[in-house]
N, C-alpha and C positions, 0 to 999 in steps of 0.2 A: 883508691876508688874501687868499689865492688863491681864485679861483673854482673850482667843481667842474670846469669844463672845463680850466682850467690844471693843476689836480692830476692829473686823468686823463691829460692829455697828457705829463706829467712821468714817468709809469710807464715808458714804452718806454725812455727814456734811461737810467733807473735800472737796469733789469733787463739792459741791454746791458753794463754795467760788470763787469769781472772781480772787483772788490771785492764786488759784490752776489752774484755766483754762488759765490764762495769763502768768504763770510762774513767777509772781512777787516774788522778794526776793530770787530768785535762782542764782543771780550773773551772769546773761546772759547765764545760762545753759539751756539745753533743759528740758522739763517737763517729764522726765522718772522717775518712781517711782517703788519701789519694796515692795510688801506686803509679808514678809517672815512668815512662819508658820510651826509648827511641822508637819511632814508627817502624823502622825496619825489623824490629824485634816482635812485630805483631803475631806472627804465627807461633813463635816460641811461647809468647805470653798466653795465647789462646790455649795451646796444648797444656800448659802448666795449670791454668784455671780448671780445665776439664779434669786433670789428674787430681788437683786439690779437692774439687767437689766430690770425686769418687772416693777419695780417702776420708773425707769428712762425713759424707752422708751414708754411713754404715751403722748397723745396730750397736756396735761397740764404741762409736764416737760420742763425745759429749757436746758436739757442735753440729747443727744442721744448717746448711747454707743453701740459699736460692740465688740463682743468677738471673738478672734482668738485662737482656741484650736490647738496648735502646732502639736499634735498627729493626730487630724482630718485632718489637712492640709497634713501631711505626708501621710496618707491613700489616700487622694485625689490625691496627686502627683503620687502615685504608680498606682492608678486606672487609671488616665489619660494616663499614660505610658503603661498600660495593663500588669502590672507586679505583681499584687496581687496574682494571681494563680501560678506564677513562683517562688516565694520566697521559698517555701518548697523544690522543686526539686533542686534549685540552692544551697541551704544550704546543702542538702544531698550530692550533688555531689562535691561541692567545699569547704564546711566548713563555719563556722560562721564568721570567720574573713574576708573571701572573701566577704560574703554577706554584712556584715557591711560596708566594703569599697565601694561596688557597690552601695548600697542605699544612702550612704553619697554623692557620686558623683551625683546622680540623685536628691536627696533632699538637695541641698546645701543651705546655709543661703541666698544666692542671690534669689533662687527660692521662698523661703518663703517670702522674702521682696517684690518680684514682685507680688505674690498673695495678700498680705496684701495691697499693694499700689492700686491694681485693685479694691479692695472691700471697701476701707475706705472713699471714697469721701464725703458722706453725714453724717458723724458722728463727734461728738465733742470730743469723748473720746474712747480709745482703751483699752481693757482688753486682756492680753496675758495669756493663761492658758495651761494646758497640758504639762508643762515643765518636770515633772518627768516621764511621760508616754513616751515621745519621746527621752529621754536620752538612750543610748549614741549616737544615730543617729545624732542629732543636739544638740548643747550646747547653753544654754540660752544667755550667753554673746555674742556669735557670731551673733545671731539674733538681739540683742540690738545694737551692733556695726553697723550692716548693716542697721538698721532702722533709724539711725540719719539723713541721708540725705533725707529720705522720710517723716518722721513724726516730722519735727522740730517745727511745730506749734500746733500739736495735742498732748495733754497729754496722756501718756501710763502708765498703771499699769500692771506690771508683778506679777502674783501670784505665789510665789516661795516656793516649799516644802522643806524647809531647812533653812539655816541662811544667812543673809546678814548683814554685819557690816559696811557698807558704802564704803568698799573697796574690800572685798572678798566674793565670792558666794560659799557656801558649800551646795551642793545638798544633801538632806536627812540629813543634818547636819554632813555629814561624807565625801562626795566626793568633793574635791576641783575643782570647775568648772573653775574658773580663777579670776583674779583680775578684777574688774569693778568699775570705779570711777565716772561715769557720772550719775548714778541714785541716788535717794534720798529714804530713808526709808519712806514709806507712813504713817505708824502708828507704831512708835517704840515699842518694847517689854517692 
């Protein structure tokens, strides 16, 4: 079994291949990949993502990558709606369940997809991060399901703090997110 460091180091070589970029060998499926990892490796994974982006987004690189942190997008959505300062009083007055439903309505998967679509134009590759930080407001499989029609030619790598076995997502290795069949494991454990 490969270590987290070995798995992270393998990413660069994989995304440099033409097969990865053109979805060859995927049986006409879209190029959606999941890199699952143990939640305790979160800080290591974040640091590696930043290093990978720095390495790729240079004039000499043939790949340009953009990262979409789902939690940062959530905060931007709330800020755009001028709701960040209202969350505390709303929760205090109506409770956590009310607040969760209210923010889910505002930050729906469709809103995330619209934001991603508006920003992705000049990039060859998409990293999705912040999955664990934005749960339970938005669930990773709903974002992936809604991205299919927008990013059908652009490879997407979701960095997932938990387990993905090719059919089932388990956030933090414990919370069943839902079944998701259209993604491939980027670097198997």
